[in-house]
Steps between C-alpha positions, in 0.01 A plus 500: 500500500682563173308552178582469135727758344370702208706288258363178648146638478551594136641155423205330665255714306680416178494128584131514587427667168690232309317224690163657421581510128633142516174376652301669225723325246449164672124550491517571127731204431805709412737296714826619339389857556418420863842338551673815375312716749574264789868506405488879529308482827747267667783740428305784660396312816614135528305446824160634393244231605261581215782438252555145621128438498483618140798281410310198636192607300712524185646154559154356544379667182797354312417148616722483807847618603681259266314640202551858624875464454457585132362840596838591656757379244871503590648484151664799333527832685316440825321767705574489874129512586448197277774310688342571839149408385635180347667417834163522675333296226769230531445494876127458447577216256721330759825540305687630802848482352400721208313738730799545732736543206286771341464680833880492530526658154272782613717556809806507275363781283307709757620401850330796670150376417323263743480207259582251776220627725252251362291245685600193302874552568424488874311166483630267771495202265677678210859401603399138459350560156805648325814349349809628690691519170236737361504707819880526486478631144229746604712631789796546267280698262347718771812568705754545222391852412431619855729754669717370782390582765138575423371840609210480745226576248618220269551259789136537605387410148729199466478354852191277442690331219788431740257360758372259235857400404592435863193278534609300195847467654343355814381211281807474276788593731756294308433657158836662425388730218199625695716557808750701298238712324306558821821620664524778242140611555530486879827695488335780306230520766766564764497160675870445436557239772213291359646550152834361621325200655313418178810543283708280732238227476504531121879485494506191720228329296661569161845663514553698182515834330148638561477405871850644554403827332184530708682410822764764437235760425316413822818509710600834353157646575515357852825686573734204455701598190813304589303176513328596174843538340605158629189335351536676166874448465463130580236471227716690251796276568274203441371624163820686395369826346792522259369178342126533569356831384168433671653597835647830381226712657569339838868588460396863445290485817799367694720780370247768590442353845873538561459862391212548745728366774765764412725229353478584128848368421383149593205530263693604189648153424150354476408757238822441311415128483160579350636751248771259389232269360215750444650837402151629412337392826227758570587542869864404554668799335269756665552330835876515446485876443302526823754304704790692356324822596457360851877441513622847402198727452623607158216648291672348195321177588167682491584638157591144404150390598347769279725406208418132554127568491535709185687212333261238645157665535347164592723479809261696721689395810773749409244777530379361833851491649579847369181640655576336834853640510392846379219532754514840673862552396569866410458553124492124435151471648396835642575870511752583773434747777663841518700675775434870434445725801182624331364147489601433861309810610204395285484167683501679836218732400292218352542300822346780708137421591370845403655505150273524197537624143433852622804500730736786409866503605795703373806276492855641510767265364867588531604388152339429164341155457358314198196698382283188478502486880270805485262304274458247779445776756243681290322180400409436864506854638430747218527809724853430626799698373875430495778755513861394433763706678800421279634309201802277558755436228507333261166662424238221480288713266755471220477207258806285449503586131312717254144366474206582276240358738427691820219431744613738778584869508604711801428849621796528732462196723129460427431215252222526242382248240643584159238289321123528474269258682397190303158462343252370762449170318878447480543575869222252578667228294830553682310497830344165409834357386747615766575289805749512784577128459541268201580129463825544303677765295388343168144479635503871583632578151234286336223646718592853389442418133145630546657849522669466160223694327533810717683802364843590631358830620247320721756252632738783584217706646401231746855499643438837664118491513428157655135398543365407841524130595206272421211514745556153639648372827860523384450835330346650812784360713760649269341843506459492877840361594761480221398706198860513378476134398204580276685791336794269434269232361339749259839628386637147458210383286492822300865437413418139416234641269771712336702178462217371278479817289566441129658159546515480121800734520838325543622554856819700429314771302166474678305781657433285808875465559559873463222595742589241764866602490403866533299411811768271647773760455282798588470674837533295818148372553280195537427539128864409429455183704176415317672544164783281625250231591343515154847463346574204728169341393595548134830328571327207668270449203728610210853364546628688197454832688691396812843635410363845421286507816800401711689806378213733588442352845872535566481874433221550753670277757838672482342845521306401814802340664719802426235744623455300822855583597396861563123495561196284567371311194164356597464296181843332536379177662225459245733565206740241641218247521410574138858428399495174695169410331687520168753215532643572155658817641877461543624324816688815600185710490301239690775489762483880522123484552537241778773706667282812484208317664731368773631852561145636529404219736806566715426873505143428608602284797436717808787535743255560785126507552376811317252744647149450366417716200282797595132493410379791284341757734454816297429626154871531421701190571861413424514157346698249710806468283798288602840563353451194282197315367349260752511127438202276437218550748304235681200384300211731581131477418563431133767245583248311708249530217754338267587227748831643619389602848 
């Protein structure tokens, strides 16, 4: 048999304490005081029997449930515990419509709590005691804020309310509004066929806008999107959205359903009709950017969403669409992976069952690689060593131009940090801020503002002295399987912190510009990519800097493309993706970036089944190094953790 969790036990103890104090207050005639404590108790444990007994005692002391209403007032700013207690008082007073409505309000605000698990809602005679109009309004209130579909833990809390609603429907099966609202609740609980049935009955009983909307929603959830489109388009033709603005949101839904069916071109005219009459519609313009992105994949539409949200901060849908389209896209929503031979070997060693942080391997690599790849190796396996056999030209250690900021130095082919470690408290703040994923580029930039107070020395220091990942599930997975992603996350957010340094200085003469350009145009390393990302983020959030940033990204891109003609450039793909994430860069440079990615993809396509890479067997192991960087790998452990497996 299962027992209470520690949290449940603590909540019950808290509720019991509040009930005990409430009973003392009742005994001393302090009824308002008692009501406050019962309101606290019901939030802690809504199903505590002693609580409901005390609530009955309070009502009796007040002169009955009707009189007890005044102890739980609903005017002004209302406390959720007060609402729930008032619902039970109304039920005791026999005002069932008010009781159901207040219970629905509680579900609306805290759907995870078992508000509906109450004896009076399960009364067999209750469906005959309520007004179906009031129940329809209550369902609309409860269901409107619920996710669709409901996760299991929420569904368990809400299901008794749905059982009650279905019982009311059994008595009032021709009530169109109740049928329509119940369809929405039932759909969220996963009973999509039943939701279609209820919505069809509502539509037959009272053809109109609301039943059509609910029927389309039910059909879409039930896997019948084409029929949903037919219902919605018929309703839109009836109400003419270019003359009736009330239907504009349905037109947006039609357009986006076409997008979900991979037919975005058919959805665009619906959005154009809305925008012709409502140019400031909060959803139509963002949806249009989304459909245009579905047509051609151009990141310019994503930048358009960010610009739209900056101009219309109340249009939160633009942010939602941007986050959906940026999700797990390299640089737009996450740090990209890396193809270095050192990292490939690291993955092999970490996959071995006998590997631990004490594992020591000497790794021989044929040619110099970005020095940050060693940071990833040493983060997971501190005793491992890397020896590079040669340096290909053009020498990746040389910066593209004279720079004042250096974070790496070399002793021959052996890289060493050229900056001191950050202060421990600074490293900890970066550790708490960095992440391998982010909702959108502007969101990542805004999140990094908490690093604005760190010194440049500390932000530069963390680039070559990254802290360990957080000690949580994701942090442990990163360290055990893909530590390079954590290093890249730390470097990316450190550079975003630099982007916030001394923002009082005008961009062209600013210290943050000088440092980020030094890093971007410095030696060939992940740090250059991180600086490029910070510059891209500045461009997304500060349009006036875009022209300058385009010039600097172009310099890094052309250097990488030229160098790739004669040697491997492991950061090339990532730099190209940075350029494509900056749609203000010239069309010619974006075309060059796309062509370079295509060339890398073509070079990675195996002509025959390759031999399996050798497992490390001795203390000195040559890293498996192809003639060119490998392409994207199948999602591994971390990919599955992020939902990409």
